[in-house]
VOZA-961355 format. One record per residue: x, y, z of N, C-alpha, C in turn; residue in three letters; residue number from 1. Coordinates in steps of 0.02 Angstrom, whole numbers, plus 50000, padded with zeros to 5 digits. Example, Ala and Ser with C-alpha at 12.3 -4.5 7.8 and 13.67 -1.06 7.14 Angstrom:
BEGIN
+-------+--------+-------+--------+---------+-------+-------+--------+-------+------+------+
! neast ! nnorth !   nup ! caeast ! canorth !  caup ! ceast ! cnorth !   cup ! resn ! resi !
+-------+--------+-------+--------+---------+-------+-------+--------+-------+------+------+
! 50660 !  49716 ! 50390 !  50615 !   49775 ! 50390 ! 50660 !  49835 ! 50390 !  ALA !    1 !
! 50642 !  49888 ! 50354 !  50684 !   49947 ! 50357 ! 50645 !  50002 ! 50394 !  SER !    2 !
+-------+--------+-------+--------+---------+-------+-------+--------+-------+------+------+
***
This chain:
BEGIN
+-------+--------+-------+--------+---------+-------+-------+--------+-------+------+------+
! neast ! nnorth !   nup ! caeast ! canorth !  caup ! ceast ! cnorth !   cup ! resn ! resi !
+-------+--------+-------+--------+---------+-------+-------+--------+-------+------+------+
! 44663 !  41391 ! 49798 !  44620 !   41443 ! 49774 ! 44609 !  41491 ! 49832 !  MET !    1 !
! 44623 !  41553 ! 49821 !  44614 !   41605 ! 49871 ! 44553 !  41646 ! 49854 !  ASN !    2 !
! 44513 !  41661 ! 49904 !  44454 !   41703 ! 49893 ! 44469 !  41772 ! 49922 !  VAL !    3 !
! 44458 !  41823 ! 49882 !  44469 !   41891 ! 49905 ! 44403 !  41928 ! 49905 !  VAL !    4 !
! 44398 !  41979 ! 49946 !  44333 !   42012 ! 49955 ! 44316 !  42063 ! 49902 !  SER !    5 !
! 44365 !  42094 ! 49871 !  44350 !   42143 ! 49819 ! 44342 !  42107 ! 49752 !  SER !    6 !
! 44329 !  42144 ! 49699 !  44318 !   42113 ! 49634 ! 44377 !  42127 ! 49587 !  ARG !    7 !
! 44437 !  42101 ! 49603 !  44494 !   42112 ! 49558 ! 44490 !  42065 ! 49498 !  PRO !    8 !
! 44530 !  42079 ! 49450 !  44536 !   42034 ! 49393 ! 44570 !  41971 ! 49418 !  VAL !    9 !
! 44541 !  41914 ! 49401 !  44571 !   41851 ! 49424 ! 44640 !  41844 ! 49394 !  ARG !   10 !
! 44688 !  41828 ! 49436 !  44756 !   41818 ! 49410 ! 44774 !  41745 ! 49417 !  SER !   11 !
! 44771 !  41710 ! 49361 !  44787 !   41639 ! 49362 ! 44862 !  41630 ! 49363 !  ALA !   12 !
! 44883 !  41583 ! 49404 !  44954 !   41567 ! 49407 ! 44964 !  41502 ! 49369 !  ILE !   13 !
! 44939 !  41501 ! 49308 !  44944 !   41443 ! 49265 ! 44987 !  41462 ! 49206 !  ILE !   14 !
! 45036 !  41421 ! 49190 !  45081 !   41436 ! 49135 ! 45044 !  41434 ! 49069 !  LYS !   15 !
! 45067 !  41472 ! 49021 !  45035 !   41475 ! 48955 ! 45034 !  41406 ! 48923 !  ALA !   16 !
! 45087 !  41368 ! 48933 !  45091 !   41301 ! 48903 ! 45037 !  41256 ! 48930 !  GLU !   17 !
! 45025 !  41259 ! 48996 !  44973 !   41218 ! 49027 ! 44905 !  41239 ! 49001 !  GLU !   18 !
! 44894 !  41304 ! 48991 !  44830 !   41327 ! 48965 ! 44819 !  41301 ! 48894 !  GLN !   19 !
! 44871 !  41302 ! 48852 !  44864 !   41275 ! 48784 ! 44848 !  41201 ! 48786 !  ARG !   20 !
! 44881 !  41164 ! 48831 !  44867 !   41092 ! 48837 ! 44795 !  41082 ! 48859 !  THR !   21 !
! 44773 !  41120 ! 48909 !  44704 !   41113 ! 48932 ! 44655 !  41129 ! 48877 !  ALA !   22 !
! 44669 !  41179 ! 48837 !  44624 !   41197 ! 48782 ! 44623 !  41143 ! 48729 !  ALA !   23 !
! 44681 !  41111 ! 48717 !  44683 !   41061 ! 48664 ! 44647 !  40997 ! 48684 !  SER !   24 !
! 44640 !  40983 ! 48748 !  44605 !   40922 ! 48768 ! 44535 !  40935 ! 48792 !  ILE !   25 !
! 44511 !  40996 ! 48783 !  44444 !   41011 ! 48805 ! 44443 !  41023 ! 48880 !  GLY !   26 !
! 44387 !  41012 ! 48909 !  44379 !   41027 ! 48980 ! 44383 !  40965 ! 49024 !  ASP !   27 !
! 44407 !  40909 ! 48998 !  44410 !   40849 ! 49038 ! 44468 !  40855 ! 49088 !  ILE !   28 !
! 44455 !  40833 ! 49149 !  44504 !   40842 ! 49202 ! 44490 !  40791 ! 49257 !  ASN !   29 !
! 44543 !  40767 ! 49289 !  44534 !   40723 ! 49347 ! 44527 !  40763 ! 49412 !  PHE !   30 !
! 44538 !  40827 ! 49409 !  44532 !   40872 ! 49466 ! 44574 !  40847 ! 49526 !  TYR !   31 !
! 44636 !  40828 ! 49512 !  44679 !   40804 ! 49565 ! 44727 !  40858 ! 49591 !  ASN !   32 !
! 44721 !  40918 ! 49564 !  44762 !   40973 ! 49589 ! 44718 !  41035 ! 49600 !  GLN !   33 !
! 44719 !  41059 ! 49662 !  44679 !   41117 ! 49681 ! 44705 !  41178 ! 49643 !  VAL !   34 !
! 44660 !  41218 ! 49614 !  44683 !   41278 ! 49577 ! 44718 !  41327 ! 49623 !  PRO !   35 !
! 44765 !  41364 ! 49593 !  44804 !   41412 ! 49632 ! 44797 !  41481 ! 49601 !  ASN !   36 !
! 44740 !  41511 ! 49609 !  44729 !   41579 ! 49586 ! 44678 !  41613 ! 49631 !  PHE !   37 !
! 44676 !  41678 ! 49628 !  44631 !   41716 ! 49670 ! 44563 !  41724 ! 49637 !  GLU !   38 !
! 44512 !  41724 ! 49679 !  44443 !   41733 ! 49656 ! 44409 !  41784 ! 49700 !  LEU !   39 !
! 44369 !  41826 ! 49670 !  44329 !   41871 ! 49711 ! 44270 !  41832 ! 49738 !  SER !   40 !
! 44237 !  41857 ! 49788 !  44178 !   41824 ! 49816 ! 44123 !  41818 ! 49763 !  LEU !   41 !
! 44117 !  41870 ! 49721 !  44067 !   41869 ! 49668 ! 44082 !  41813 ! 49619 !  ASP !   42 !
! 44145 !  41805 ! 49599 !  44164 !   41751 ! 49554 ! 44153 !  41683 ! 49587 !  ASP !   43 !
! 44169 !  41678 ! 49650 !  44160 !   41616 ! 49688 ! 44087 !  41594 ! 49683 !  PHE !   44 !
! 44042 !  41640 ! 49697 !  43971 !   41625 ! 49694 ! 43948 !  41610 ! 49623 !  GLU !   45 !
! 43971 !  41649 ! 49575 !  43952 !   41641 ! 49505 ! 43975 !  41573 ! 49479 !  GLU !   46 !
! 44036 !  41554 ! 49494 !  44063 !   41490 ! 49471 ! 44025 !  41431 ! 49501 !  PHE !   47 !
! 44011 !  41435 ! 49566 !  43974 !   41382 ! 49599 ! 43905 !  41373 ! 49569 !  ALA !   48 !
! 43870 !  41428 ! 49557 !  43803 !   41425 ! 49528 ! 43805 !  41399 ! 49457 !  LEU !   49 !
! 43856 !  41418 ! 49419 !  43862 !   41394 ! 49350 ! 43868 !  41318 ! 49348 !  ALA !   50 !
! 43912 !  41290 ! 49390 !  43922 !   41218 ! 49390 ! 43859 !  41183 ! 49417 !  ARG !   51 !
! 43829 !  41212 ! 49467 !  43769 !   41182 ! 49496 ! 43714 !  41178 ! 49443 !  LEU !   52 !
! 43708 !  41228 ! 49401 !  43658 !   41227 ! 49347 ! 43672 !  41170 ! 49299 !  LYS !   53 !
! 43736 !  41160 ! 49283 !  43754 !   41106 ! 49237 ! 43739 !  41038 ! 49269 !  VAL !   54 !
! 43758 !  41029 ! 49332 !  43747 !   40965 ! 49365 ! 43672 !  40952 ! 49374 !  LEU !   55 !
! 43633 !  41003 ! 49388 !  43560 !   40994 ! 49394 ! 43530 !  40978 ! 49326 !  ARG !   56 !
! 43556 !  41006 ! 49273 !  43533 !   40990 ! 49206 ! 43546 !  40917 ! 49190 !  LYS !   57 !
! 43605 !  40892 ! 49210 !  43621 !   40821 ! 49200 ! 43571 !  40778 ! 49238 !  ILE !   58 !
! 43558 !  40795 ! 49300 !  43511 !   40757 ! 49341 ! 43441 !  40759 ! 49309 !  GLU !   59 !
! 43420 !  40817 ! 49287 !  43354 !   40824 ! 49256 ! 43348 !  40780 ! 49194 !  GLU !   60 !
! 43399 !  40780 ! 49153 !  43397 !   40739 ! 49092 ! 43397 !  40665 ! 49108 !  MET !   61 !
! 43433 !  40645 ! 49159 !  43434 !   40574 ! 49179 ! 43366 !  40553 ! 49207 !  LYS !   62 !
! 43335 !  40596 ! 49247 !  43269 !   40581 ! 49275 ! 43217 !  40576 ! 49219 !  VAL !   63 !
! 43222 !  40620 ! 49170 !  43175 !   40620 ! 49114 ! 43193 !  40569 ! 49061 !  ARG !   64 !
! 43246 !  40530 ! 49073 !  43269 !   40477 ! 49029 ! 43287 !  40504 ! 48959 !  ASN !   65 !
! 43318 !  40562 ! 48957 !  43342 !   40590 ! 48894 ! 43410 !  40561 ! 48879 !  ILE !   66 !
! 43417 !  40532 ! 48820 !  43480 !   40499 ! 48802 ! 43499 !  40518 ! 48730 !  THR !   67 !
! 43555 !  40491 ! 48708 !  43577 !   40498 ! 48639 ! 43594 !  40569 ! 48620 !  GLY !   68 !
! 43577 !  40586 ! 48558 !  43595 !   40652 ! 48531 ! 43561 !  40708 ! 48569 !  ASP !   69 !
! 43499 !  40698 ! 48591 !  43464 !   40750 ! 48628 ! 43501 !  40766 ! 48693 !  THR !   70 !
! 43524 !  40713 ! 48727 !  43563 !   40722 ! 48789 ! 43626 !  40762 ! 48775 !  TYR !   71 !
! 43663 !  40741 ! 48724 !  43726 !   40773 ! 48707 ! 43716 !  40846 ! 48688 !  ARG !   72 !
! 43665 !  40860 ! 48648 !  43652 !   40929 ! 48627 ! 43633 !  40973 ! 48686 !  ILE !   73 !
! 43588 !  40948 ! 48728 !  43567 !   40988 ! 48786 ! 43624 !  40999 ! 48835 !  GLN !   74 !
! 43664 !  40948 ! 48847 !  43720 !   40956 ! 48894 ! 43773 !  41002 ! 48864 !  LEU !   75 !
! 43786 !  40996 ! 48800 !  43834 !   41041 ! 48767 ! 43811 !  41113 ! 48772 !  ASP !   76 !
! 43747 !  41125 ! 48761 !  43720 !   41193 ! 48767 ! 43725 !  41219 ! 48839 !  ASN !   77 !
! 43712 !  41177 ! 48887 !  43717 !   41197 ! 48958 ! 43790 !  41215 ! 48975 !  ALA !   78 !
! 43837 !  41174 ! 48952 !  43908 !   41187 ! 48965 ! 43930 !  41252 ! 48933 !  LEU !   79 !
! 43911 !  41262 ! 48871 !  43932 !   41323 ! 48835 ! 43901 !  41385 ! 48867 !  LYS !   80 !
! 43840 !  41381 ! 48889 !  43807 !   41440 ! 48918 ! 43834 !  41456 ! 48988 !  SER !   81 !
! 43856 !  41405 ! 49024 !  43878 !   41416 ! 49093 ! 43954 !  41428 ! 49098 !  GLN !   82 !
! 43994 !  41392 ! 49060 !  44067 !   41397 ! 49068 ! 44100 !  41441 ! 49016 !  PHE !   83 !
! 44069 !  41453 ! 48960 !  44096 !   41497 ! 48908 ! 44169 !  41483 ! 48893 !  LYS !   84 !
! 44187 !  41419 ! 48886 !  44255 !   41397 ! 48868 ! 44309 !  41421 ! 48916 !  SER !   85 !
! 44292 !  41430 ! 48978 !  44340 !   41453 ! 49028 ! 44361 !  41395 ! 49073 !  ASP !   86 !
! 44422 !  41372 ! 49064 !  44447 !   41315 ! 49103 ! 44452 !  41333 ! 49177 !  ALA !   87 !
! 44466 !  41397 ! 49192 !  44469 !   41418 ! 49263 ! 44402 !  41411 ! 49297 !  ASP !   88 !
! 44349 !  41429 ! 49262 !  44282 !   41423 ! 49290 ! 44266 !  41351 ! 49306 !  THR !   89 !
! 44282 !  41307 ! 49259 !  44270 !   41235 ! 49269 ! 44309 !  41209 ! 49329 !  ASP !   90 !
! 44373 !  41225 ! 49331 !  44416 !   41200 ! 49385 ! 44394 !  41226 ! 49454 !  LEU !   91 !
! 44385 !  41291 ! 49458 !  44366 !   41321 ! 49522 ! 44297 !  41297 ! 49544 !  ALA !   92 !
! 44250 !  41294 ! 49498 !  44182 !   41275 ! 49516 ! 44179 !  41203 ! 49541 !  SER !   93 !
! 44220 !  41159 ! 49512 !  44221 !   41090 ! 49536 ! 44242 !  41087 ! 49609 !  HIS !   94 !
! 44296 !  41122 ! 49626 !  44321 !   41119 ! 49695 ! 44275 !  41155 ! 49744 !  PHE !   95 !
! 44241 !  41207 ! 49721 !  44193 !   41243 ! 49765 ! 44136 !  41195 ! 49783 !  ILE !   96 !
! 44107 !  41163 ! 49732 !  44051 !   41118 ! 49746 ! 44074 !  41054 ! 49781 !  LEU !   97 !
! 44135 !  41034 ! 49767 !  44163 !   40975 ! 49801 ! 44165 !  40987 ! 49877 !  ARG !   98 !
! 44185 !  41047 ! 49895 !  44187 !   41065 ! 49966 ! 44116 !  41073 ! 49994 !  ALA !   99 !
! 44072 !  41104 ! 49956 !  44004 !   41116 ! 49979 ! 43964 !  41052 ! 49987 !  ALA !  100 !
! 43977 !  41003 ! 49944 !  43937 !   40942 ! 49944 ! 43969 !  40885 ! 49982 !  TYR !  101 !
! 44017 !  40900 ! 50026 !  44048 !   40847 ! 50065 ! 44016 !  40841 ! 50135 !  CYS !  102 !
! 43965 !  40881 ! 50149 !  43936 !   40882 ! 50216 ! 43901 !  40818 ! 50236 !  ARG !  103 !
! 43865 !  40787 ! 50190 !  43830 !   40724 ! 50206 ! 43845 !  40673 ! 50152 !  THR !  104 !
! 43833 !  40610 ! 50169 !  43843 !   40556 ! 50121 ! 43796 !  40563 ! 50061 !  GLU !  105 !
! 43735 !  40584 ! 50073 !  43686 !   40592 ! 50019 ! 43709 !  40647 ! 49970 !  GLU !  106 !
! 43733 !  40703 ! 49996 !  43757 !   40757 ! 49953 ! 43820 !  40735 ! 49915 !  LEU !  107 !
! 43865 !  40700 ! 49949 !  43925 !   40675 ! 49916 ! 43907 !  40628 ! 49858 !  ARG !  108 !
! 43861 !  40583 ! 49871 !  43840 !   40535 ! 49821 ! 43809 !  40571 ! 49760 !  ARG !  109 !
! 43765 !  40619 ! 49773 !  43734 !   40657 ! 49719 ! 43788 !  40691 ! 49676 !  TRP !  110 !
! 43834 !  40725 ! 49709 !  43887 !   40761 ! 49675 ! 43929 !  40714 ! 49632 !  PHE !  111 !
! 43949 !  40657 ! 49660 !  43991 !   40609 ! 49624 ! 43955 !  40579 ! 49563 !  LEU !  112 !
! 43891 !  40565 ! 49571 !  43853 !   40537 ! 49515 ! 43850 !  40587 ! 49457 !  VAL !  113 !
! 43833 !  40649 ! 49473 !  43827 !   40700 ! 49420 ! 43895 !  40714 ! 49388 !  GLN !  114 !
! 43947 !  40719 ! 49430 !  44015 !   40731 ! 49403 ! 44037 !  40671 ! 49360 !  GLU !  115 !
! 44017 !  40611 ! 49379 !  44033 !   40552 ! 49339 ! 44001 !  40556 ! 49270 !  GLY !  116 !
! 43938 !  40578 ! 49268 !  43904 !   40586 ! 49203 ! 43939 !  40640 ! 49161 !  HIS !  117 !
! 43958 !  40694 ! 49194 !  43992 !   40749 ! 49158 ! 44059 !  40725 ! 49131 !  LEU !  118 !
! 44097 !  40687 ! 49172 !  44161 !   40660 ! 49149 ! 44152 !  40613 ! 49090 !  PHE !  119 !
! 44102 !  40570 ! 49094 !  44089 !   40522 ! 49040 ! 44073 !  40559 ! 48976 !  ARG !  120 !
! 44032 !  40611 ! 48980 !  44014 !   40651 ! 48921 ! 44077 !  40682 ! 48891 !  TYR !  121 !
! 44118 !  40712 ! 48933 !  44179 !   40745 ! 48908 ! 44228 !  40695 ! 48879 !  ARG !  122 !
! 44233 !  40637 ! 48909 !  44277 !   40585 ! 48883 ! 44253 !  40562 ! 48814 !  LEU !  123 !
! 44187 !  40553 ! 48807 !  44160 !   40534 ! 48742 ! 44176 !  40587 ! 48689 !  GLU !  124 !
! 44174 !  40651 ! 48709 !  44189 !   40705 ! 48662 ! 44262 !  40703 ! 48639 !  GLN !  125 !
! 44308 !  40693 ! 48685 !  44379 !   40693 ! 48664 ! 44398 !  40628 ! 48629 !  ILE !  126 !
! 44360 !  40575 ! 48640 !  44375 !   40513 ! 48604 ! 44363 !  40520 ! 48530 !  MET !  127 !
! 44324 !  40570 ! 48510 !  44312 !   40582 ! 48439 ! 44372 !  40615 ! 48406 !  LYS !  128 !
! 44418 !  40642 ! 48447 !  44477 !   40676 ! 48422 ! 44539 !  40639 ! 48449 !  LYS !  129 !
! 44570 !  40596 ! 48409 !  44626 !   40556 ! 48434 ! 44683 !  40598 ! 48465 !  PRO !  130 !
! 44698 !  40656 ! 48436 !  44752 !   40696 ! 48464 ! 44734 !  40723 ! 48533 !  THR !  131 !
! 44670 !  40740 ! 48543 !  44648 !   40764 ! 48608 ! 44650 !  40708 ! 48660 !  ALA !  132 !
! 44631 !  40649 ! 48640 !  44633 !   40591 ! 48685 ! 44705 !  40576 ! 48705 !  LEU !  133 !
! 44750 !  40577 ! 48656 !  44821 !   40565 ! 48671 ! 44849 !  40618 ! 48718 !  GLU !  134 !
! 44829 !  40681 ! 48708 !  44853 !   40735 ! 48751 ! 44826 !  40726 ! 48822 !  ALA !  135 !
! 44763 !  40706 ! 48829 !  44734 !   40693 ! 48895 ! 44770 !  40636 ! 48930 !  PHE !  136 !
! 44781 !  40581 ! 48894 !  44815 !   40524 ! 48924 ! 44886 !  40542 ! 48946 !  LEU !  137 !
! 44921 !  40581 ! 48905 !  44989 !   40602 ! 48921 ! 44989 !  40648 ! 48982 !  LYS !  138 !
! 44943 !  40697 ! 48983 !  44938 !   40743 ! 49039 ! 44922 !  40707 ! 49104 !  LYS !  139 !
! 44881 !  40654 ! 49098 !  44860 !   40617 ! 49157 ! 44908 !  40561 ! 49176 !  SER !  140 !
! 44963 !  40555 ! 49139 !  45014 !   40504 ! 49151 ! 44984 !  40434 ! 49146 !  HIS !  141 !
! 44943 !  40424 ! 49095 !  44913 !   40359 ! 49081 ! 44945 !  40333 ! 49017 !  ILE !  142 !
! 44976 !  40274 ! 49022 !  45009 !   40245 ! 48964 ! 44966 !  40189 ! 48937 !  THR !  143 !
! 44938 !  40200 ! 48879 !  44898 !   40150 ! 48844 ! 44922 !  40145 ! 48772 !  LEU !  144 !
! 44921 !  40086 ! 48745 !  44939 !   40076 ! 48675 ! 44877 !  40052 ! 48638 !  ASN !  145 !
! 44871 !  40075 ! 48576 !  44814 !   40055 ! 48536 ! 44819 !  39981 ! 48521 !  GLN !  146 !
! 44763 !  39946 ! 48527 !  44760 !   39874 ! 48514 ! 44767 !  39862 ! 48440 !  VAL !  147 !
! 44807 !  39813 ! 48422 !  44818 !   39797 ! 48351 ! 44753 !  39770 ! 48321 !  SER !  148 !
! 44745 !  39777 ! 48255 !  44684 !   39751 ! 48222 ! 44674 !  39676 ! 48234 !  PRO !  149 !
! 44728 !  39638 ! 48238 !  44722 !   39566 ! 48250 ! 44694 !  39552 ! 48320 !  GLU !  150 !
! 44720 !  39587 ! 48370 !  44696 !   39578 ! 48439 ! 44624 !  39600 ! 48444 !  THR !  151 !
! 44608 !  39656 ! 48412 !  44540 !   39683 ! 48412 ! 44491 !  39631 ! 48382 !  LYS !  152 !
! 44511 !  39601 ! 48327 !  44468 !   39551 ! 48295 ! 44460 !  39490 ! 48340 !  GLU !  153 !
! 44513 !  39471 ! 48376 !  44510 !   39414 ! 48422 ! 44463 !  39427 ! 48481 !  GLY !  154 !
! 44455 !  39490 ! 48500 !  44411 !   39508 ! 48556 ! 44342 !  39532 ! 48533 !  LEU !  155 !
! 44328 !  39523 ! 48469 !  44267 !   39550 ! 48439 ! 44204 !  39529 ! 48477 !  LYS !  156 !
! 44197 !  39464 ! 48492 !  44137 !   39440 ! 48526 ! 44127 !  39473 ! 48593 !  THR !  157 !
! 44181 !  39477 ! 48633 !  44177 !   39508 ! 48699 ! 44162 !  39583 ! 48694 !  GLU !  158 !
! 44195 !  39617 ! 48647 !  44185 !   39689 ! 48641 ! 44114 !  39705 ! 48616 !  LEU !  159 !
! 44088 !  39665 ! 48571 !  44020 !   39677 ! 48546 ! 43967 !  39660 ! 48598 !  LEU !  160 !
! 43985 !  39621 ! 48649 !  43936 !   39604 ! 48701 ! 43928 !  39660 ! 48752 !  SER !  161 !
! 43970 !  39712 ! 48747 !  43965 !   39769 ! 48793 ! 43901 !  39808 ! 48776 !  MET !  162 !
! 43869 !  39836 ! 48828 !  43807 !   39875 ! 48816 ! 43819 !  39933 ! 48768 !  PRO !  163 !
! 43771 !  39946 ! 48726 !  43770 !   40003 ! 48679 ! 43826 !  40000 ! 48628 !  HIS !  164 !
! 43852 !  39940 ! 48612 !  43904 !   39934 ! 48562 ! 43875 !  39902 ! 48499 !  THR !  165 !
! 43881 !  39937 ! 48443 !  43857 !   39910 ! 48380 ! 43916 !  39889 ! 48337 !  THR !  166 !
! 43902 !  39853 ! 48284 !  43955 !   39830 ! 48240 ! 43989 !  39890 ! 48207 !  LEU !  167 !
! 43950 !  39941 ! 48189 !  43979 !   40001 ! 48160 ! 44026 !  40037 ! 48207 !  GLY !  168 !
! 44006 !  40042 ! 48271 !  44049 !   40073 ! 48322 ! 44111 !  40031 ! 48333 !  GLU !  169 !
! 44103 !  39965 ! 48333 !  44160 !   39921 ! 48344 ! 44214 !  39932 ! 48291 !  PHE !  170 !
! 44193 !  39935 ! 48228 !  44242 !   39942 ! 48174 ! 44275 !  40011 ! 48173 !  THR !  171 !
! 44239 !  40062 ! 48194 !  44267 !   40130 ! 48189 ! 44301 !  40153 ! 48253 !  SER !  172 !
! 44293 !  40117 ! 48308 !  44321 !   40138 ! 48372 ! 44390 !  40109 ! 48384 !  THR !  173 !
! 44439 !  40151 ! 48400 !  44504 !   40124 ! 48419 ! 44501 !  40099 ! 48492 !  PRO !  174 !
! 44531 !  40042 ! 48505 !  44532 !   40015 ! 48573 ! 44603 !  40018 ! 48600 !  TYR !  175 !
! 44608 !  40028 ! 48665 !  44673 !   40035 ! 48698 ! 44680 !  39985 ! 48753 !  TYR !  176 !
! 44742 !  39964 ! 48767 !  44756 !   39917 ! 48822 ! 44817 !  39941 ! 48859 !  ALA !  177 !
+-------+--------+-------+--------+---------+-------+-------+--------+-------+------+------+
***
């Protein structure tokens, strides 16, 4: 990611096919590749503040013990208001804050915890769409096969003993190994 001093139009060096794939799987990302596009200083600051607002919202909701649908609705609203469906903003802002929050162990820990919550939320969202989940797994080079109904039934006791798992979720959730 290059930062330039004037305010040019950002020129992403991302292929159209990669953009379509990113759009089809939502905003979930392992962030294992640094973005390669130019950013103005204004965009740099704007992107960092946008992500910081989202991460602080996550922290605030966790401190206030907001969970369930309320958590999902508030986080979804925060993401939509800050990122406006722009994958570049998400990607750049992650790496900007990643660099900014590496100064101390405490800052690193805070950043990782909030990013972990954000990743979990996004993963839960794409798990609702099997094609998006498959696209994410393929893009991430993760090979998983769906567990057969017989194997799933054999593991029923263990799977239902997991926290926050109900019988309804067990029957409707596909499991992978």
